C-alpha beads as a LAMMPS data file, in Angstrom:
LAMMPS data file: protein, C-alpha beads

413 atoms
412 bonds

1 atom types
1 bond types

-500.0 500.0 xlo xhi
-500.0 500.0 ylo yhi
-500.0 500.0 zlo zhi

Masses

1 110.0

Atoms # bond

1 1 1 97.501 -326.787 -293.456
2 1 1 96.096 -323.795 -295.394
3 1 1 92.395 -322.986 -295.533
4 1 1 90.606 -321.966 -298.738
5 1 1 87.797 -319.519 -297.952
6 1 1 85.235 -317.506 -299.915
7 1 1 86.777 -314.070 -300.571
8 1 1 84.984 -310.745 -300.149
9 1 1 82.696 -310.565 -303.170
10 1 1 81.849 -306.871 -303.268
11 1 1 79.329 -304.486 -301.766
12 1 1 75.890 -306.059 -301.104
13 1 1 77.066 -309.492 -302.348
14 1 1 77.046 -311.873 -299.402
15 1 1 76.876 -315.362 -300.905
16 1 1 77.863 -317.401 -303.935
17 1 1 77.258 -320.807 -305.489
18 1 1 80.034 -323.305 -306.176
19 1 1 80.168 -323.514 -309.973
20 1 1 82.844 -326.193 -310.318
21 1 1 86.124 -327.309 -308.813
22 1 1 89.079 -327.333 -311.200
23 1 1 90.932 -329.818 -308.971
24 1 1 90.039 -333.028 -307.151
25 1 1 91.039 -333.965 -303.613
26 1 1 94.571 -335.285 -303.772
27 1 1 95.657 -333.133 -306.731
28 1 1 98.812 -331.020 -306.397
29 1 1 98.276 -327.253 -306.660
30 1 1 100.571 -324.301 -307.294
31 1 1 100.275 -320.948 -305.583
32 1 1 97.716 -318.662 -307.310
33 1 1 96.494 -321.543 -309.489
34 1 1 92.669 -321.349 -309.984
35 1 1 90.983 -323.893 -307.714
36 1 1 87.259 -323.283 -307.772
37 1 1 84.752 -321.180 -309.701
38 1 1 82.164 -319.188 -307.727
39 1 1 78.966 -317.851 -309.278
40 1 1 77.543 -314.714 -307.673
41 1 1 74.509 -312.615 -308.531
42 1 1 76.671 -310.428 -310.765
43 1 1 79.803 -312.220 -311.983
44 1 1 81.658 -315.515 -312.015
45 1 1 85.004 -315.420 -310.198
46 1 1 87.843 -317.883 -309.713
47 1 1 89.396 -318.486 -306.291
48 1 1 93.170 -319.055 -306.541
49 1 1 95.232 -321.306 -304.309
50 1 1 96.627 -319.288 -301.373
51 1 1 99.649 -321.607 -301.178
52 1 1 101.311 -324.517 -302.958
53 1 1 100.777 -328.099 -301.852
54 1 1 98.090 -330.765 -302.154
55 1 1 94.342 -330.172 -302.166
56 1 1 93.654 -332.440 -299.221
57 1 1 89.949 -331.778 -298.643
58 1 1 86.948 -330.275 -300.431
59 1 1 84.393 -328.981 -297.927
60 1 1 81.835 -327.313 -300.231
61 1 1 80.803 -329.431 -303.203
62 1 1 79.613 -328.253 -306.633
63 1 1 76.228 -326.513 -306.441
64 1 1 76.510 -325.615 -302.746
65 1 1 75.608 -322.085 -301.608
66 1 1 78.295 -320.498 -299.444
67 1 1 78.609 -317.196 -297.567
68 1 1 81.536 -314.794 -297.615
69 1 1 84.316 -316.255 -295.464
70 1 1 82.945 -319.819 -295.595
71 1 1 85.473 -322.660 -295.678
72 1 1 85.729 -324.206 -299.147
73 1 1 88.568 -326.672 -298.659
74 1 1 92.054 -327.194 -297.309
75 1 1 95.538 -327.452 -298.751
76 1 1 98.260 -329.554 -297.169
77 1 1 101.501 -327.679 -297.577
78 1 1 104.154 -329.592 -299.450
79 1 1 103.553 -333.077 -300.857
80 1 1 101.753 -334.589 -297.885
81 1 1 99.292 -337.438 -298.138
82 1 1 95.902 -336.310 -299.365
83 1 1 92.680 -337.025 -297.546
84 1 1 89.631 -338.283 -299.445
85 1 1 86.997 -335.730 -300.415
86 1 1 84.658 -334.840 -297.582
87 1 1 81.311 -336.621 -297.587
88 1 1 78.210 -334.430 -297.953
89 1 1 77.111 -335.281 -294.418
90 1 1 80.407 -333.974 -293.062
91 1 1 80.007 -330.731 -295.002
92 1 1 76.544 -330.218 -293.583
93 1 1 77.759 -329.972 -289.994
94 1 1 79.700 -326.682 -290.272
95 1 1 76.953 -325.259 -292.503
96 1 1 74.342 -326.009 -289.861
97 1 1 76.508 -324.442 -287.208
98 1 1 76.993 -321.319 -289.332
99 1 1 73.244 -321.063 -289.844
100 1 1 72.599 -320.609 -286.134
101 1 1 71.531 -317.003 -285.644
102 1 1 73.974 -314.828 -283.775
103 1 1 72.606 -313.622 -280.460
104 1 1 71.397 -310.055 -280.375
105 1 1 73.615 -307.619 -278.462
106 1 1 72.629 -307.460 -274.813
107 1 1 72.269 -303.691 -274.998
108 1 1 69.974 -303.774 -278.043
109 1 1 66.492 -302.485 -277.440
110 1 1 63.454 -301.962 -279.594
111 1 1 63.380 -298.609 -281.410
112 1 1 60.379 -296.297 -281.073
113 1 1 57.459 -297.427 -283.240
114 1 1 57.612 -294.262 -285.343
115 1 1 61.405 -294.154 -285.684
116 1 1 62.301 -293.461 -289.349
117 1 1 64.742 -295.835 -291.041
118 1 1 67.969 -294.489 -292.486
119 1 1 68.045 -294.412 -296.327
120 1 1 70.874 -296.979 -296.380
121 1 1 68.816 -299.327 -294.194
122 1 1 65.735 -298.914 -296.392
123 1 1 67.790 -299.636 -299.505
124 1 1 69.351 -302.804 -298.044
125 1 1 65.933 -303.961 -296.869
126 1 1 64.449 -303.455 -300.344
127 1 1 67.379 -305.197 -302.089
128 1 1 67.507 -308.243 -299.818
129 1 1 63.911 -308.641 -298.648
130 1 1 64.973 -308.619 -294.989
131 1 1 62.442 -306.757 -292.838
132 1 1 64.364 -304.095 -290.899
133 1 1 61.804 -304.260 -288.073
134 1 1 62.969 -307.819 -287.291
135 1 1 66.638 -306.785 -286.973
136 1 1 67.984 -305.928 -283.484
137 1 1 69.173 -302.314 -283.521
138 1 1 72.447 -301.178 -281.941
139 1 1 72.084 -297.463 -282.710
140 1 1 70.747 -294.667 -280.563
141 1 1 67.407 -295.591 -278.970
142 1 1 67.696 -299.048 -280.517
143 1 1 67.616 -297.793 -284.100
144 1 1 68.715 -300.195 -286.839
145 1 1 72.004 -299.148 -288.454
146 1 1 73.540 -300.161 -291.767
147 1 1 75.949 -302.385 -289.826
148 1 1 73.015 -304.170 -288.156
149 1 1 71.472 -304.833 -291.587
150 1 1 74.752 -306.129 -293.040
151 1 1 75.147 -308.469 -290.058
152 1 1 71.581 -309.751 -290.565
153 1 1 72.254 -310.287 -294.272
154 1 1 75.427 -312.206 -293.392
155 1 1 73.491 -314.459 -291.000
156 1 1 70.796 -315.094 -293.584
157 1 1 73.381 -315.851 -296.262
158 1 1 75.110 -318.371 -293.990
159 1 1 71.952 -320.473 -293.813
160 1 1 71.919 -323.361 -296.299
161 1 1 69.849 -322.683 -299.399
162 1 1 67.714 -325.619 -300.614
163 1 1 68.836 -326.787 -304.042
164 1 1 65.247 -327.086 -305.242
165 1 1 64.405 -323.422 -304.571
166 1 1 65.648 -321.306 -307.506
167 1 1 65.806 -317.567 -306.918
168 1 1 63.553 -316.783 -309.857
169 1 1 60.950 -319.514 -309.332
170 1 1 57.551 -318.311 -310.479
171 1 1 55.668 -321.454 -311.378
172 1 1 56.188 -325.184 -311.788
173 1 1 55.371 -326.563 -315.230
174 1 1 53.099 -329.531 -315.689
175 1 1 54.751 -332.812 -316.697
176 1 1 55.359 -333.388 -320.408
177 1 1 53.999 -336.474 -322.188
178 1 1 56.463 -339.345 -322.070
179 1 1 57.400 -339.044 -325.759
180 1 1 58.150 -335.321 -325.366
181 1 1 59.944 -335.732 -322.024
182 1 1 62.390 -338.173 -323.594
183 1 1 63.450 -335.441 -326.022
184 1 1 63.838 -332.666 -323.431
185 1 1 67.010 -331.574 -321.677
186 1 1 66.805 -330.123 -318.167
187 1 1 69.677 -327.795 -317.200
188 1 1 69.952 -325.985 -313.869
189 1 1 69.870 -322.216 -314.245
190 1 1 73.116 -320.502 -313.359
191 1 1 73.044 -318.107 -310.444
192 1 1 73.560 -315.206 -312.876
193 1 1 70.609 -316.297 -315.024
194 1 1 68.397 -316.687 -311.928
195 1 1 69.341 -313.178 -310.816
196 1 1 68.679 -311.710 -314.272
197 1 1 65.232 -313.329 -314.298
198 1 1 64.377 -312.128 -310.784
199 1 1 65.618 -308.563 -311.307
200 1 1 63.834 -308.081 -314.623
201 1 1 60.566 -309.377 -313.211
202 1 1 60.960 -307.185 -310.128
203 1 1 61.321 -304.141 -312.396
204 1 1 58.104 -304.987 -314.215
205 1 1 56.309 -305.449 -310.908
206 1 1 57.518 -302.227 -309.267
207 1 1 58.299 -299.568 -311.894
208 1 1 55.657 -297.765 -313.970
209 1 1 57.566 -298.666 -317.130
210 1 1 56.755 -297.068 -320.453
211 1 1 58.606 -296.914 -323.799
212 1 1 58.768 -294.065 -326.306
213 1 1 60.260 -294.348 -329.811
214 1 1 61.965 -292.184 -332.384
215 1 1 64.226 -292.708 -335.366
216 1 1 67.571 -291.227 -336.265
217 1 1 69.150 -290.634 -339.656
218 1 1 72.637 -292.128 -339.321
219 1 1 74.017 -290.570 -342.538
220 1 1 76.324 -288.020 -340.917
221 1 1 77.619 -290.263 -338.134
222 1 1 78.341 -293.046 -340.626
223 1 1 80.167 -290.632 -342.943
224 1 1 82.231 -289.281 -340.039
225 1 1 83.084 -292.802 -338.903
226 1 1 84.031 -293.953 -342.419
227 1 1 86.282 -290.922 -342.933
228 1 1 88.209 -291.198 -339.663
229 1 1 88.054 -294.871 -338.634
230 1 1 91.525 -295.804 -339.970
231 1 1 93.238 -292.761 -338.453
232 1 1 91.321 -293.285 -335.203
233 1 1 92.394 -296.926 -334.877
234 1 1 96.001 -296.088 -335.761
235 1 1 96.204 -293.387 -333.079
236 1 1 94.110 -294.896 -330.274
237 1 1 94.487 -298.648 -330.862
238 1 1 90.718 -299.139 -330.779
239 1 1 88.076 -299.351 -333.479
240 1 1 85.738 -296.410 -333.950
241 1 1 82.217 -297.737 -333.498
242 1 1 78.907 -296.066 -332.831
243 1 1 78.805 -296.553 -329.046
244 1 1 81.137 -293.620 -328.389
245 1 1 78.837 -291.266 -330.306
246 1 1 75.716 -292.650 -328.635
247 1 1 77.258 -292.413 -325.167
248 1 1 78.252 -288.766 -325.659
249 1 1 74.814 -287.981 -327.109
250 1 1 73.149 -289.612 -324.092
251 1 1 75.294 -287.603 -321.650
252 1 1 74.333 -284.358 -323.412
253 1 1 70.658 -285.309 -323.173
254 1 1 70.970 -286.326 -319.500
255 1 1 72.389 -282.899 -318.699
256 1 1 69.381 -281.279 -320.355
257 1 1 66.816 -283.646 -318.784
258 1 1 68.211 -284.534 -315.312
259 1 1 65.127 -286.571 -314.330
260 1 1 66.282 -289.367 -316.664
261 1 1 69.470 -289.602 -314.587
262 1 1 67.569 -289.815 -311.278
263 1 1 66.306 -292.680 -309.127
264 1 1 63.715 -293.209 -306.418
265 1 1 64.811 -293.839 -302.834
266 1 1 61.731 -294.341 -300.682
267 1 1 59.830 -291.063 -300.846
268 1 1 62.850 -289.143 -302.180
269 1 1 64.230 -288.537 -305.659
270 1 1 68.008 -288.697 -306.021
271 1 1 69.307 -286.498 -308.869
272 1 1 72.807 -287.579 -309.897
273 1 1 75.185 -284.939 -311.171
274 1 1 77.543 -287.546 -312.593
275 1 1 77.175 -289.744 -315.632
276 1 1 78.106 -293.411 -315.248
277 1 1 76.785 -295.155 -318.361
278 1 1 76.151 -298.904 -318.315
279 1 1 76.713 -300.747 -321.593
280 1 1 74.893 -304.077 -321.933
281 1 1 77.168 -306.918 -323.113
282 1 1 75.870 -310.351 -324.065
283 1 1 77.924 -313.357 -322.911
284 1 1 77.476 -317.120 -322.990
285 1 1 76.322 -317.008 -319.365
286 1 1 73.908 -314.103 -319.707
287 1 1 73.690 -310.349 -320.002
288 1 1 76.079 -308.217 -317.944
289 1 1 76.236 -304.416 -317.772
290 1 1 79.704 -302.975 -317.084
291 1 1 79.742 -299.263 -316.301
292 1 1 81.849 -296.594 -318.039
293 1 1 82.279 -293.963 -315.337
294 1 1 82.312 -290.166 -315.646
295 1 1 81.517 -290.182 -319.348
296 1 1 81.056 -286.405 -319.301
297 1 1 84.810 -286.106 -318.690
298 1 1 85.834 -288.752 -321.244
299 1 1 86.536 -288.336 -324.956
300 1 1 84.960 -290.575 -327.573
301 1 1 88.283 -292.449 -327.824
302 1 1 88.375 -293.049 -324.054
303 1 1 84.808 -294.362 -324.141
304 1 1 85.460 -296.638 -327.136
305 1 1 88.589 -298.092 -325.500
306 1 1 86.738 -298.633 -322.220
307 1 1 83.812 -300.378 -323.905
308 1 1 86.126 -302.597 -325.980
309 1 1 88.033 -303.627 -322.856
310 1 1 84.817 -304.380 -320.956
311 1 1 83.494 -306.418 -323.882
312 1 1 86.593 -308.608 -324.041
313 1 1 86.713 -309.197 -320.304
314 1 1 82.965 -309.818 -320.074
315 1 1 83.190 -312.632 -322.612
316 1 1 86.203 -314.070 -320.759
317 1 1 84.406 -313.860 -317.388
318 1 1 87.013 -311.468 -315.977
319 1 1 84.847 -308.487 -315.003
320 1 1 84.994 -307.332 -311.400
321 1 1 81.846 -306.736 -309.398
322 1 1 82.600 -303.069 -308.752
323 1 1 82.844 -302.539 -312.526
324 1 1 79.140 -303.360 -312.828
325 1 1 77.840 -301.188 -310.003
326 1 1 76.860 -297.548 -309.719
327 1 1 75.499 -296.948 -313.232
328 1 1 73.061 -294.047 -313.688
329 1 1 71.754 -294.900 -317.184
330 1 1 72.096 -297.889 -319.548
331 1 1 72.502 -298.331 -323.315
332 1 1 71.700 -301.661 -324.958
333 1 1 72.380 -302.434 -328.619
334 1 1 70.129 -305.133 -330.023
335 1 1 71.039 -303.977 -333.519
336 1 1 74.209 -306.047 -333.529
337 1 1 71.958 -309.120 -333.503
338 1 1 69.628 -307.745 -336.189
339 1 1 66.846 -306.348 -333.998
340 1 1 64.788 -303.718 -335.826
341 1 1 62.766 -302.583 -332.797
342 1 1 62.329 -303.606 -329.161
343 1 1 61.228 -302.332 -325.754
344 1 1 64.188 -302.710 -323.362
345 1 1 63.538 -303.388 -319.669
346 1 1 64.944 -301.000 -317.057
347 1 1 68.164 -301.828 -315.242
348 1 1 67.034 -301.168 -311.642
349 1 1 67.337 -298.853 -309.803
350 1 1 67.934 -296.677 -312.867
351 1 1 65.012 -294.787 -314.379
352 1 1 65.944 -294.966 -318.065
353 1 1 67.477 -297.266 -320.676
354 1 1 68.134 -296.541 -324.353
355 1 1 67.705 -299.298 -326.927
356 1 1 69.714 -299.071 -330.178
357 1 1 68.672 -301.117 -333.187
358 1 1 69.669 -302.244 -336.650
359 1 1 70.631 -299.589 -339.215
360 1 1 68.412 -300.149 -342.228
361 1 1 68.112 -298.191 -345.453
362 1 1 64.610 -296.787 -345.931
363 1 1 63.018 -294.251 -348.277
364 1 1 62.714 -290.907 -346.486
365 1 1 61.314 -287.575 -347.587
366 1 1 64.168 -285.024 -347.467
367 1 1 63.496 -281.491 -348.718
368 1 1 60.410 -282.647 -350.577
369 1 1 62.246 -285.468 -352.355
370 1 1 62.399 -289.180 -351.573
371 1 1 65.920 -290.306 -350.690
372 1 1 67.309 -293.561 -349.376
373 1 1 68.748 -292.993 -345.895
374 1 1 70.332 -295.302 -343.266
375 1 1 67.807 -295.153 -340.435
376 1 1 67.824 -296.544 -336.883
377 1 1 64.903 -296.829 -334.496
378 1 1 65.635 -295.692 -330.933
379 1 1 63.615 -296.799 -327.918
380 1 1 63.689 -295.160 -324.498
381 1 1 62.113 -297.197 -321.711
382 1 1 61.601 -295.116 -318.596
383 1 1 60.021 -295.140 -315.155
384 1 1 56.938 -292.944 -315.409
385 1 1 57.032 -292.418 -311.627
386 1 1 60.174 -290.312 -312.123
387 1 1 60.030 -289.116 -315.720
388 1 1 57.068 -287.409 -317.385
389 1 1 56.176 -288.132 -320.994
390 1 1 57.322 -284.687 -322.124
391 1 1 60.741 -285.227 -320.521
392 1 1 61.114 -288.667 -322.085
393 1 1 60.238 -287.459 -325.583
394 1 1 62.495 -284.396 -325.224
395 1 1 65.382 -286.599 -324.068
396 1 1 65.040 -288.841 -327.121
397 1 1 64.822 -285.827 -329.452
398 1 1 68.048 -284.452 -327.900
399 1 1 69.809 -287.763 -328.617
400 1 1 68.473 -287.742 -332.187
401 1 1 69.629 -284.151 -332.794
402 1 1 73.163 -284.871 -331.554
403 1 1 73.540 -287.962 -333.738
404 1 1 72.142 -286.355 -336.878
405 1 1 74.510 -283.392 -336.426
406 1 1 77.644 -284.822 -334.712
407 1 1 79.245 -281.386 -334.550
408 1 1 76.879 -280.699 -331.638
409 1 1 78.819 -283.297 -329.609
410 1 1 82.104 -281.516 -330.261
411 1 1 80.661 -278.071 -329.564
412 1 1 78.737 -279.232 -326.450
413 1 1 75.400 -278.033 -327.854

Bonds

1 1 1 2
2 1 2 3
3 1 3 4
4 1 4 5
5 1 5 6
6 1 6 7
7 1 7 8
8 1 8 9
9 1 9 10
10 1 10 11
11 1 11 12
12 1 12 13
13 1 13 14
14 1 14 15
15 1 15 16
16 1 16 17
17 1 17 18
18 1 18 19
19 1 19 20
20 1 20 21
21 1 21 22
22 1 22 23
23 1 23 24
24 1 24 25
25 1 25 26
26 1 26 27
27 1 27 28
28 1 28 29
29 1 29 30
30 1 30 31
31 1 31 32
32 1 32 33
33 1 33 34
34 1 34 35
35 1 35 36
36 1 36 37
37 1 37 38
38 1 38 39
39 1 39 40
40 1 40 41
41 1 41 42
42 1 42 43
43 1 43 44
44 1 44 45
45 1 45 46
46 1 46 47
47 1 47 48
48 1 48 49
49 1 49 50
50 1 50 51
51 1 51 52
52 1 52 53
53 1 53 54
54 1 54 55
55 1 55 56
56 1 56 57
57 1 57 58
58 1 58 59
59 1 59 60
60 1 60 61
61 1 61 62
62 1 62 63
63 1 63 64
64 1 64 65
65 1 65 66
66 1 66 67
67 1 67 68
68 1 68 69
69 1 69 70
70 1 70 71
71 1 71 72
72 1 72 73
73 1 73 74
74 1 74 75
75 1 75 76
76 1 76 77
77 1 77 78
78 1 78 79
79 1 79 80
80 1 80 81
81 1 81 82
82 1 82 83
83 1 83 84
84 1 84 85
85 1 85 86
86 1 86 87
87 1 87 88
88 1 88 89
89 1 89 90
90 1 90 91
91 1 91 92
92 1 92 93
93 1 93 94
94 1 94 95
95 1 95 96
96 1 96 97
97 1 97 98
98 1 98 99
99 1 99 100
100 1 100 101
101 1 101 102
102 1 102 103
103 1 103 104
104 1 104 105
105 1 105 106
106 1 106 107
107 1 107 108
108 1 108 109
109 1 109 110
110 1 110 111
111 1 111 112
112 1 112 113
113 1 113 114
114 1 114 115
115 1 115 116
116 1 116 117
117 1 117 118
118 1 118 119
119 1 119 120
120 1 120 121
121 1 121 122
122 1 122 123
123 1 123 124
124 1 124 125
125 1 125 126
126 1 126 127
127 1 127 128
128 1 128 129
129 1 129 130
130 1 130 131
131 1 131 132
132 1 132 133
133 1 133 134
134 1 134 135
135 1 135 136
136 1 136 137
137 1 137 138
138 1 138 139
139 1 139 140
140 1 140 141
141 1 141 142
142 1 142 143
143 1 143 144
144 1 144 145
145 1 145 146
146 1 146 147
147 1 147 148
148 1 148 149
149 1 149 150
150 1 150 151
151 1 151 152
152 1 152 153
153 1 153 154
154 1 154 155
155 1 155 156
156 1 156 157
157 1 157 158
158 1 158 159
159 1 159 160
160 1 160 161
161 1 161 162
162 1 162 163
163 1 163 164
164 1 164 165
165 1 165 166
166 1 166 167
167 1 167 168
168 1 168 169
169 1 169 170
170 1 170 171
171 1 171 172
172 1 172 173
173 1 173 174
174 1 174 175
175 1 175 176
176 1 176 177
177 1 177 178
178 1 178 179
179 1 179 180
180 1 180 181
181 1 181 182
182 1 182 183
183 1 183 184
184 1 184 185
185 1 185 186
186 1 186 187
187 1 187 188
188 1 188 189
189 1 189 190
190 1 190 191
191 1 191 192
192 1 192 193
193 1 193 194
194 1 194 195
195 1 195 196
196 1 196 197
197 1 197 198
198 1 198 199
199 1 199 200
200 1 200 201
201 1 201 202
202 1 202 203
203 1 203 204
204 1 204 205
205 1 205 206
206 1 206 207
207 1 207 208
208 1 208 209
209 1 209 210
210 1 210 211
211 1 211 212
212 1 212 213
213 1 213 214
214 1 214 215
215 1 215 216
216 1 216 217
217 1 217 218
218 1 218 219
219 1 219 220
220 1 220 221
221 1 221 222
222 1 222 223
223 1 223 224
224 1 224 225
225 1 225 226
226 1 226 227
227 1 227 228
228 1 228 229
229 1 229 230
230 1 230 231
231 1 231 232
232 1 232 233
233 1 233 234
234 1 234 235
235 1 235 236
236 1 236 237
237 1 237 238
238 1 238 239
239 1 239 240
240 1 240 241
241 1 241 242
242 1 242 243
243 1 243 244
244 1 244 245
245 1 245 246
246 1 246 247
247 1 247 248
248 1 248 249
249 1 249 250
250 1 250 251
251 1 251 252
252 1 252 253
253 1 253 254
254 1 254 255
255 1 255 256
256 1 256 257
257 1 257 258
258 1 258 259
259 1 259 260
260 1 260 261
261 1 261 262
262 1 262 263
263 1 263 264
264 1 264 265
265 1 265 266
266 1 266 267
267 1 267 268
268 1 268 269
269 1 269 270
270 1 270 271
271 1 271 272
272 1 272 273
273 1 273 274
274 1 274 275
275 1 275 276
276 1 276 277
277 1 277 278
278 1 278 279
279 1 279 280
280 1 280 281
281 1 281 282
282 1 282 283
283 1 283 284
284 1 284 285
285 1 285 286
286 1 286 287
287 1 287 288
288 1 288 289
289 1 289 290
290 1 290 291
291 1 291 292
292 1 292 293
293 1 293 294
294 1 294 295
295 1 295 296
296 1 296 297
297 1 297 298
298 1 298 299
299 1 299 300
300 1 300 301
301 1 301 302
302 1 302 303
303 1 303 304
304 1 304 305
305 1 305 306
306 1 306 307
307 1 307 308
308 1 308 309
309 1 309 310
310 1 310 311
311 1 311 312
312 1 312 313
313 1 313 314
314 1 314 315
315 1 315 316
316 1 316 317
317 1 317 318
318 1 318 319
319 1 319 320
320 1 320 321
321 1 321 322
322 1 322 323
323 1 323 324
324 1 324 325
325 1 325 326
326 1 326 327
327 1 327 328
328 1 328 329
329 1 329 330
330 1 330 331
331 1 331 332
332 1 332 333
333 1 333 334
334 1 334 335
335 1 335 336
336 1 336 337
337 1 337 338
338 1 338 339
339 1 339 340
340 1 340 341
341 1 341 342
342 1 342 343
343 1 343 344
344 1 344 345
345 1 345 346
346 1 346 347
347 1 347 348
348 1 348 349
349 1 349 350
350 1 350 351
351 1 351 352
352 1 352 353
353 1 353 354
354 1 354 355
355 1 355 356
356 1 356 357
357 1 357 358
358 1 358 359
359 1 359 360
360 1 360 361
361 1 361 362
362 1 362 363
363 1 363 364
364 1 364 365
365 1 365 366
366 1 366 367
367 1 367 368
368 1 368 369
369 1 369 370
370 1 370 371
371 1 371 372
372 1 372 373
373 1 373 374
374 1 374 375
375 1 375 376
376 1 376 377
377 1 377 378
378 1 378 379
379 1 379 380
380 1 380 381
381 1 381 382
382 1 382 383
383 1 383 384
384 1 384 385
385 1 385 386
386 1 386 387
387 1 387 388
388 1 388 389
389 1 389 390
390 1 390 391
391 1 391 392
392 1 392 393
393 1 393 394
394 1 394 395
395 1 395 396
396 1 396 397
397 1 397 398
398 1 398 399
399 1 399 400
400 1 400 401
401 1 401 402
402 1 402 403
403 1 403 404
404 1 404 405
405 1 405 406
406 1 406 407
407 1 407 408
408 1 408 409
409 1 409 410
410 1 410 411
411 1 411 412
412 1 412 413
């Protein structure tokens, strides 16, 4: 008998929801064949069969919330007789047992009332909502350590989550008239969509968010792209788009205005001397933001190939959790859908996000004459707690200057 358990899901991810089982109890399975789909706060992953045989028992049914390491089902090695699927009541017993809180270590004692919390503990407390003062501390003088917080998160995640308590619940709508109700379709939000809703609302509630705008003349970038796109694709095996130029322009601007690449941690500001740029990708299941790391050390071709690969895998649901963590700044391109202007919402805990938009020909005054130019509106949403208005406007002007004169990107100006 082989157990199927929830794998490690990544840093800070402690639970998942059963999306769907690909097999029924009694079905034969091959080793590494996908058995069940798990939805986490960040990605959807498939759990493969650890061995060949027969899926004899399903412990966690579709829609159930499970913690890391929880038992999902069992495989009978070989072609043994299959057991019927476990009844919900049977599945509830181990879940209830797992929900029992682990006893606090005997040596744990209350920390001093004025003991400061470690930054890692404060961050975990803010991300999960678990009050660190309620967690038994195992550190010196009873202080709460990161390990204590992770153990508390694990215990909380093991507790069964009521099905009727969505993560992003804000209000309950009033009933529709009977005629309208008959023409409505009610669909349960995916775990990813619930998380997107909760995180975006949290940003609006906590950050002092403001947006500043500018416009960029895309003439020179478009001419450069048109001239080299065939040679670029032939050499690098990737299409030359605009994201590579925008990413390099953003990195140049972040170097000049480091506050845009910073984040708040309690009463501290963390300035990041590395440039991990998140690129928003729309999928059928919601928006995901894979991160292109160390963009200051990457060429435009490296960035374009990385973004293309992320885009393909995002739409196929094959992104890994660690590929969507650690970003310092985000770029989102609503222009591909026809958006002329928008105010993007911050991707917490980052302090800035750049919105790209549709390229549209407009009459512009150039050297005292009216000319038709391909123009794009840019929007920078930023956290005013970290970034002053002067810094935000200067950042956007730096991006504009680099794009209107692409040689600046090559010459690192």
